[in-house]
DRENTORKOL-3810 file (N, C-alpha, C; in nm, 4 decimals):
REM DRENTORKOL-3810
@n.u->-1.7912; n.v->-0.1309; n.w->-0.4423; ca.u->-1.6618; ca.v->-0.1808; ca.w->-0.4820; c.u->-1.5487; c.v->-0.1018; c.w->-0.4180
@n.u->-1.5711; n.v->-0.0086; n.w->-0.3340; ca.u->-1.4650; ca.v->0.0658; ca.w->-0.2679; c.u->-1.3989; c.v->-0.0206; c.w->-0.1620
@n.u->-1.3119; n.v->-0.1078; n.w->-0.2075; ca.u->-1.2392; ca.v->-0.1972; ca.w->-0.1196; c.u->-1.0912; c.v->-0.1649; c.w->-0.1314
@n.u->-1.0091; n.v->-0.2425; n.w->-0.0641; ca.u->-0.8657; ca.v->-0.2189; ca.w->-0.0705; c.u->-0.8188; c.v->-0.2218; c.w->-0.2142
@n.u->-0.7501; n.v->-0.1174; n.w->-0.2568; ca.u->-0.6953; ca.v->-0.1021; ca.w->-0.3912; c.u->-0.8026; c.v->-0.0951; c.w->-0.4989
@n.u->-0.9277; n.v->-0.0758; n.w->-0.4616; ca.u->-1.0341; ca.v->-0.0694; ca.w->-0.5601; c.u->-1.0681; c.v->-0.2039; c.w->-0.6211
@n.u->-1.0353; n.v->-0.3123; n.w->-0.5505; ca.u->-1.0613; ca.v->-0.4467; ca.w->-0.6008; c.u->-1.1810; c.v->-0.5069; c.w->-0.5306
@n.u->-1.2428; n.v->-0.6020; n.w->-0.5961; ca.u->-1.3552; ca.v->-0.6726; ca.w->-0.5354; c.u->-1.3079; c.v->-0.7464; c.w->-0.4101
@n.u->-1.3948; n.v->-0.7635; n.w->-0.3129; ca.u->-1.3553; ca.v->-0.8405; ca.w->-0.1944; c.u->-1.3282; c.v->-0.9872; c.w->-0.2314
@n.u->-1.2559; n.v->-1.0552; n.w->-0.1440; ca.u->-1.2302; ca.v->-1.1974; ca.w->-0.1674; c.u->-1.3635; c.v->-1.2725; c.w->-0.1695
@n.u->-1.3715; n.v->-1.3731; n.w->-0.2550; ca.u->-1.4949; ca.v->-1.4514; ca.w->-0.2646; c.u->-1.5147; c.v->-1.5412; c.w->-0.1439
@n.u->-1.4055; n.v->-1.5926; n.w->-0.0905; ca.u->-1.4162; ca.v->-1.6776; ca.w->0.0282; c.u->-1.2849; c.v->-1.6748; c.w->0.1056
@n.u->-1.2817; n.v->-1.7424; n.w->0.2174; ca.u->-1.1630; ca.v->-1.7395; ca.w->0.3026; c.u->-1.0443; c.v->-1.8107; c.w->0.2379
@n.u->-1.0703; n.v->-1.9059; n.w->0.1489; ca.u->-0.9587; ca.v->-1.9717; ca.w->0.0792; c.u->-0.8840; c.v->-1.8744; c.w->-0.0092
@n.u->-0.9568; n.v->-1.7873; n.w->-0.0797; ca.u->-0.8916; ca.v->-1.6873; ca.w->-0.1637; c.u->-0.8082; c.v->-1.5916; c.w->-0.0793
@n.u->-0.8648; n.v->-1.5505; n.w->0.0319; ca.u->-0.7922; ca.v->-1.4591; ca.w->0.1202; c.u->-0.6666; c.v->-1.5257; c.w->0.1768
@n.u->-0.6781; n.v->-1.6516; n.w->0.2164; ca.u->-0.5630; ca.v->-1.7250; ca.w->0.2703; c.u->-0.4568; c.v->-1.7446; c.w->0.1625
@n.u->-0.4973; n.v->-1.7744; n.w->0.0407; ca.u->-0.4024; ca.v->-1.7894; ca.w->-0.0696; c.u->-0.3252; c.v->-1.6592; c.w->-0.0910
@n.u->-0.3964; n.v->-1.5470; n.w->-0.0843; ca.u->-0.3318; ca.v->-1.4167; ca.w->-0.0979; c.u->-0.2298; c.v->-1.3951; c.w->0.0142
@n.u->-0.2644; n.v->-1.4302; n.w->0.1358; ca.u->-0.1728; ca.v->-1.4150; ca.w->0.2486; c.u->-0.0468; c.v->-1.4995; c.w->0.2296
@n.u->-0.0613; n.v->-1.6196; n.w->0.1756; ca.u->0.0543; ca.v->-1.7060; ca.w->0.1503; c.u->0.1453; c.v->-1.6454; c.w->0.0432
@n.u->0.0847; n.v->-1.5938; n.w->-0.0618; ca.u->0.1626; ca.v->-1.5304; ca.w->-0.1687; c.u->0.2392; c.v->-1.4098; c.w->-0.1152
@n.u->0.1735; n.v->-1.3262; n.w->-0.0367; ca.u->0.2383; ca.v->-1.2077; ca.w->0.0189; c.u->0.3524; c.v->-1.2479; c.w->0.1122
@n.u->0.3311; n.v->-1.3504; n.w->0.1937; ca.u->0.4371; ca.v->-1.3970; ca.w->0.2840; c.u->0.5586; c.v->-1.4439; c.w->0.2039
@n.u->0.5330; n.v->-1.5119; n.w->0.0927; ca.u->0.6441; ca.v->-1.5558; ca.w->0.0075; c.u->0.7144; c.v->-1.4362; c.w->-0.0558
@n.u->0.6386; n.v->-1.3447; n.w->-0.1121; ca.u->0.6983; ca.v->-1.2299; ca.w->-0.1789; c.u->0.7778; c.v->-1.1414; c.w->-0.0831
@n.u->0.7349; n.v->-1.1344; n.w->0.0413; ca.u->0.8039; ca.v->-1.0515; ca.w->0.1407; c.u->0.9463; c.v->-1.1002; c.w->0.1652
@n.u->0.9703; n.v->-1.2302; n.w->0.1524; ca.u->1.1040; ca.v->-1.2834; ca.w->0.1761; c.u->1.1747; c.v->-1.3233; c.w->0.0464
@n.u->1.1096; n.v->-1.3051; n.w->-0.0669; ca.u->1.1653; ca.v->-1.3465; ca.w->-0.1958; c.u->1.2782; c.v->-1.2538; c.w->-0.2389
@n.u->1.3703; n.v->-1.3091; n.w->-0.3153; ca.u->1.4791; ca.v->-1.2296; ca.w->-0.3719; c.u->1.4238; c.v->-1.1402; c.w->-0.4823
@n.u->1.4996; n.v->-1.0372; n.w->-0.5224; ca.u->1.4544; ca.v->-0.9549; ca.w->-0.6350; c.u->1.4287; c.v->-1.0378; c.w->-0.7616
@n.u->1.5108; n.v->-1.1399; n.w->-0.7854; ca.u->1.4907; ca.v->-1.2249; ca.w->-0.9032; c.u->1.3602; c.v->-1.3037; c.w->-0.8927
@n.u->1.3280; n.v->-1.3510; n.w->-0.7740; ca.u->1.2034; ca.v->-1.4249; ca.w->-0.7548; c.u->1.0820; c.v->-1.3334; c.w->-0.7685
@n.u->1.0929; n.v->-1.2120; n.w->-0.7188; ca.u->0.9828; ca.v->-1.1158; ca.w->-0.7345; c.u->0.9638; c.v->-1.0826; c.w->-0.8822
@n.u->1.0730; n.v->-1.0631; n.w->-0.9537; ca.u->1.0663; ca.v->-1.0354; ca.w->-1.0969; c.u->0.9986; c.v->-1.1512; c.w->-1.1703
@n.u->1.0368; n.v->-1.2728; n.w->-1.1362; ca.u->0.9763; ca.v->-1.3911; ca.w->-1.1983; c.u->0.8274; c.v->-1.3976; c.w->-1.1697
@n.u->0.7878; n.v->-1.3666; n.w->-1.0468; ca.u->0.6450; ca.v->-1.3647; ca.w->-1.0123; c.u->0.5700; c.v->-1.2654; c.w->-1.0999
@n.u->0.6263; n.v->-1.1455; n.w->-1.1159; ca.u->0.5612; ca.v->-1.0437; ca.w->-1.1981; c.u->0.5501; c.v->-1.0915; c.w->-1.3425
@n.u->0.6569; n.v->-1.1483; n.w->-1.3949; ca.u->0.6570; ca.v->-1.1946; ca.w->-1.5344; c.u->0.5545; c.v->-1.3049; c.w->-1.5596
@n.u->0.5252; n.v->-1.3850; n.w->-1.4600; ca.u->0.4338; ca.v->-1.4975; ca.w->-1.4770; c.u->0.2915; c.v->-1.4658; c.w->-1.4296
@n.u->0.2690; n.v->-1.3421; n.w->-1.3896; ca.u->0.1390; ca.v->-1.3028; ca.w->-1.3356; c.u->0.0448; c.v->-1.2574; c.w->-1.4451
@n.u->-0.0828; n.v->-1.2525; n.w->-1.4090; ca.u->-0.1813; ca.v->-1.1865; ca.w->-1.4928; c.u->-0.2564; c.v->-1.0878; c.w->-1.4041
@n.u->-0.3084; n.v->-0.9842; n.w->-1.4640; ca.u->-0.3694; ca.v->-0.8773; ca.w->-1.3850; c.u->-0.4897; c.v->-0.9274; c.w->-1.3061
@n.u->-0.5729; n.v->-1.0090; n.w->-1.3666; ca.u->-0.6952; ca.v->-1.0541; ca.w->-1.2998; c.u->-0.6668; c.v->-1.1402; c.w->-1.1778
@n.u->-0.5732; n.v->-1.2336; n.w->-1.1911; ca.u->-0.5499; ca.v->-1.3279; ca.w->-1.0841; c.u->-0.4564; c.v->-1.2798; c.w->-0.9746
@n.u->-0.3727; n.v->-1.1840; n.w->-1.0047; ca.u->-0.2700; ca.v->-1.1431; ca.w->-0.9093; c.u->-0.2680; c.v->-0.9933; c.w->-0.8829
@n.u->-0.3767; n.v->-0.9270; n.w->-0.9083; ca.u->-0.3792; ca.v->-0.7809; ca.w->-0.8941; c.u->-0.3413; c.v->-0.7353; c.w->-0.7532
@n.u->-0.3899; n.v->-0.8032; n.w->-0.6519; ca.u->-0.3584; ca.v->-0.7622; ca.w->-0.5143; c.u->-0.2100; c.v->-0.7782; c.w->-0.4846
@n.u->-0.1540; n.v->-0.8911; n.w->-0.5243; ca.u->-0.0119; ca.v->-0.9155; ca.w->-0.4987; c.u->0.0750; c.v->-0.8184; c.w->-0.5782
@n.u->0.0375; n.v->-0.7911; n.w->-0.7019; ca.u->0.1129; ca.v->-0.6943; ca.w->-0.7810; c.u->0.1045; c.v->-0.5556; c.w->-0.7188
@n.u->-0.0130; n.v->-0.5189; n.w->-0.6733; ca.u->-0.0295; ca.v->-0.3889; ca.w->-0.6082; c.u->0.0532; c.v->-0.3816; c.w->-0.4806
@n.u->0.0565; n.v->-0.4915; n.w->-0.4038; ca.u->0.1354; ca.v->-0.4969; ca.w->-0.2819; c.u->0.2832; c.v->-0.4753; c.w->-0.3138
@n.u->0.3328; n.v->-0.5433; n.w->-0.4180; ca.u->0.4719; ca.v->-0.5240; ca.w->-0.4590; c.u->0.4979; c.v->-0.3799; c.w->-0.5024
@n.u->0.4061; n.v->-0.3249; n.w->-0.5785; ca.u->0.4238; ca.v->-0.1884; ca.w->-0.6297; c.u->0.4284; c.v->-0.0853; c.w->-0.5174
@n.u->0.3576; n.v->-0.1115; n.w->-0.4107; ca.u->0.3513; ca.v->-0.0153; ca.w->-0.2998; c.u->0.4711; c.v->-0.0232; c.w->-0.2054
@n.u->0.5548; n.v->-0.1240; n.w->-0.2214; ca.u->0.6705; ca.v->-0.1412; ca.w->-0.1327; c.u->0.7921; c.v->-0.0694; c.w->-0.1898
@n.u->0.8576; n.v->0.0108; n.w->-0.1075; ca.u->0.9794; ca.v->0.0786; ca.w->-0.1522; c.u->1.0946; c.v->-0.0197; c.w->-0.1709
@n.u->1.0859; n.v->-0.1380; n.w->-0.1091; ca.u->1.1919; ca.v->-0.2379; ca.w->-0.1186; c.u->1.1884; c.v->-0.3172; c.w->-0.2487
@n.u->1.0805; n.v->-0.3074; n.w->-0.3225; ca.u->1.0673; ca.v->-0.3852; ca.w->-0.4461; c.u->1.1679; c.v->-0.3362; c.w->-0.5489
@n.u->1.2353; n.v->-0.4316; n.w->-0.6107; ca.u->1.3381; ca.v->-0.4025; ca.w->-0.7096; c.u->1.2801; c.v->-0.3290; c.w->-0.8305
@n.u->1.3585; n.v->-0.2399; n.w->-0.8853; ca.u->1.3133; ca.v->-0.1595; ca.w->-0.9984; c.u->1.2761; c.v->-0.2460; c.w->-1.1194
@n.u->1.3507; n.v->-0.3538; n.w->-1.1424; ca.u->1.3204; ca.v->-0.4413; ca.w->-1.2558; c.u->1.1802; c.v->-0.5009; c.w->-1.2435
@n.u->1.1416; n.v->-0.5388; n.w->-1.1226; ca.u->1.0072; ca.v->-0.5942; ca.w->-1.1016; c.u->0.9013; c.v->-0.4871; c.w->-1.1277
@n.u->0.9280; n.v->-0.3654; n.w->-1.0836; ca.u->0.8332; ca.v->-0.2554; ca.w->-1.1063; c.u->0.8172; c.v->-0.2294; c.w->-1.2561
@n.u->0.9283; n.v->-0.2253; n.w->-1.3277; ca.u->0.9206; ca.v->-0.2002; ca.w->-1.4715; c.u->0.8516; c.v->-0.3157; c.w->-1.5448
@n.u->0.8761; n.v->-0.4377; n.w->-1.5018; ca.u->0.8074; ca.v->-0.5524; ca.w->-1.5622; c.u->0.6579; c.v->-0.5464; c.w->-1.5348
@n.u->0.6239; n.v->-0.4958; n.w->-1.4174; ca.u->0.4835; ca.v->-0.4848; ca.w->-1.3792; c.u->0.4079; c.v->-0.3903; c.w->-1.4723
@n.u->0.4765; n.v->-0.2908; n.w->-1.5218; ca.u->0.4142; ca.v->-0.1973; ca.w->-1.6139; c.u->0.3528; c.v->-0.2721; c.w->-1.7324
@n.u->0.4242; n.v->-0.3717; n.w->-1.7835; ca.u->0.3733; ca.v->-0.4510; ca.w->-1.8947; c.u->0.2574; c.v->-0.5392; c.w->-1.8548
@n.u->0.2606; n.v->-0.5940; n.w->-1.7355; ca.u->0.1518; ca.v->-0.6791; ca.w->-1.6877; c.u->0.0246; c.v->-0.5971; c.w->-1.6709
@n.u->0.0384; n.v->-0.4745; n.w->-1.6233; ca.u->-0.0775; ca.v->-0.3912; ca.w->-1.5975; c.u->-0.1354; c.v->-0.3292; c.w->-1.7245
@n.u->-0.0626; n.v->-0.3343; n.w->-1.8365; ca.u->-0.1139; ca.v->-0.2798; ca.w->-1.9615; c.u->-0.2170; c.v->-0.3759; c.w->-2.0181
@n.u->-0.3434; n.v->-0.3451; n.w->-1.9975; ca.u->-0.4514; ca.v->-0.4350; ca.w->-2.0368; c.u->-0.4770; c.v->-0.4357; c.w->-2.1874
@n.u->-0.4203; n.v->-0.3398; n.w->-2.2608; ca.u->-0.4482; ca.v->-0.3334; ca.w->-2.4040; c.u->-0.3646; c.v->-0.4326; c.w->-2.4829
@n.u->-0.2531; n.v->-0.4751; n.w->-2.4264; ca.u->-0.1636; ca.v->-0.5650; ca.w->-2.4984; c.u->-0.0858; c.v->-0.4943; c.w->-2.6073
@n.u->-0.0943; n.v->-0.3631; n.w->-2.6113; ca.u->-0.0266; ca.v->-0.2866; ca.w->-2.7153; c.u->0.1228; c.v->-0.2740; c.w->-2.6848
@n.u->0.2006; n.v->-0.2495; n.w->-2.7899; ca.u->0.3415; ca.v->-0.2189; ca.w->-2.7686; c.u->0.3511; c.v->-0.0864; c.w->-2.6949
@n.u->0.4547; n.v->-0.0729; n.w->-2.6170; ca.u->0.4765; ca.v->0.0555; ca.w->-2.5525; c.u->0.5322; c.v->0.1508; c.w->-2.6561
@n.u->0.4839; n.v->0.2704; n.w->-2.6546; ca.u->0.5242; ca.v->0.3659; ca.w->-2.7568; c.u->0.5962; c.v->0.4840; c.w->-2.6948
@n.u->0.6873; n.v->0.5372; n.w->-2.7708; ca.u->0.7540; ca.v->0.6605; ca.w->-2.7319; c.u->0.7208; c.v->0.7649; c.w->-2.8382
@n.u->0.7233; n.v->0.8872; n.w->-2.7981; ca.u->0.6931; ca.v->0.9957; ca.w->-2.8902; c.u->0.8106; c.v->1.0917; c.w->-2.8891
@n.u->0.8559; n.v->1.1270; n.w->-3.0097; ca.u->0.9649; ca.v->1.2241; ca.w->-3.0150; c.u->0.9081; c.v->1.3648; c.w->-3.0154
@n.u->0.9956; n.v->1.4625; n.w->-3.0206; ca.u->0.9522; ca.v->1.6021; ca.w->-3.0110; c.u->0.8685; c.v->1.6459; c.w->-3.1302
@n.u->0.8729; n.v->1.5710; n.w->-3.2416; ca.u->0.7935; ca.v->1.6044; ca.w->-3.3596; c.u->0.6591; c.v->1.5323; c.w->-3.3622
@n.u->0.6275; n.v->1.4596; n.w->-3.2563; ca.u->0.4994; ca.v->1.3902; ca.w->-3.2507; c.u->0.5011; c.v->1.2573; c.w->-3.3227
@n.u->0.6179; n.v->1.2104; n.w->-3.3645; ca.u->0.6288; ca.v->1.0800; ca.w->-3.4297; c.u->0.6423; c.v->0.9721; c.w->-3.3231
@n.u->0.5733; n.v->0.8625; n.w->-3.3424; ca.u->0.5847; ca.v->0.7555; ca.w->-3.2435; c.u->0.6685; c.v->0.6423; c.w->-3.2966
@n.u->0.7220; n.v->0.5674; n.w->-3.2045; ca.u->0.8008; ca.v->0.4496; ca.w->-3.2385; c.u->0.7896; c.v->0.3500; c.w->-3.1251
@n.u->0.7861; n.v->0.2260; n.w->-3.1576; ca.u->0.7770; ca.v->0.1223; ca.w->-3.0545; c.u->0.9167; c.v->0.0849; c.w->-3.0089
@n.u->0.9232; n.v->0.0473; n.w->-2.8847; ca.u->1.0512; ca.v->-0.0039; ca.w->-2.8349; c.u->1.0293; c.v->-0.1316; c.w->-2.7611
END
């Protein structure tokens, strides 16, 4: 499984071509369009494209922060911890 980004290889050439089309779109997409893509993505189906966006310095910060939620596989609320060890959701 030691493939690009630690992901399984493409199952067939159609999957690889679909990925290339998505990347070509994201490369020219506006920050709002990239953010929308992240918001509508799921980790299983779009992991390569999300990783590609995350690795680009040009990707808007809002898309990166939204990606954090997509990549959280537990579905849990994000928690913060104060100096006393108390947690709170935000």
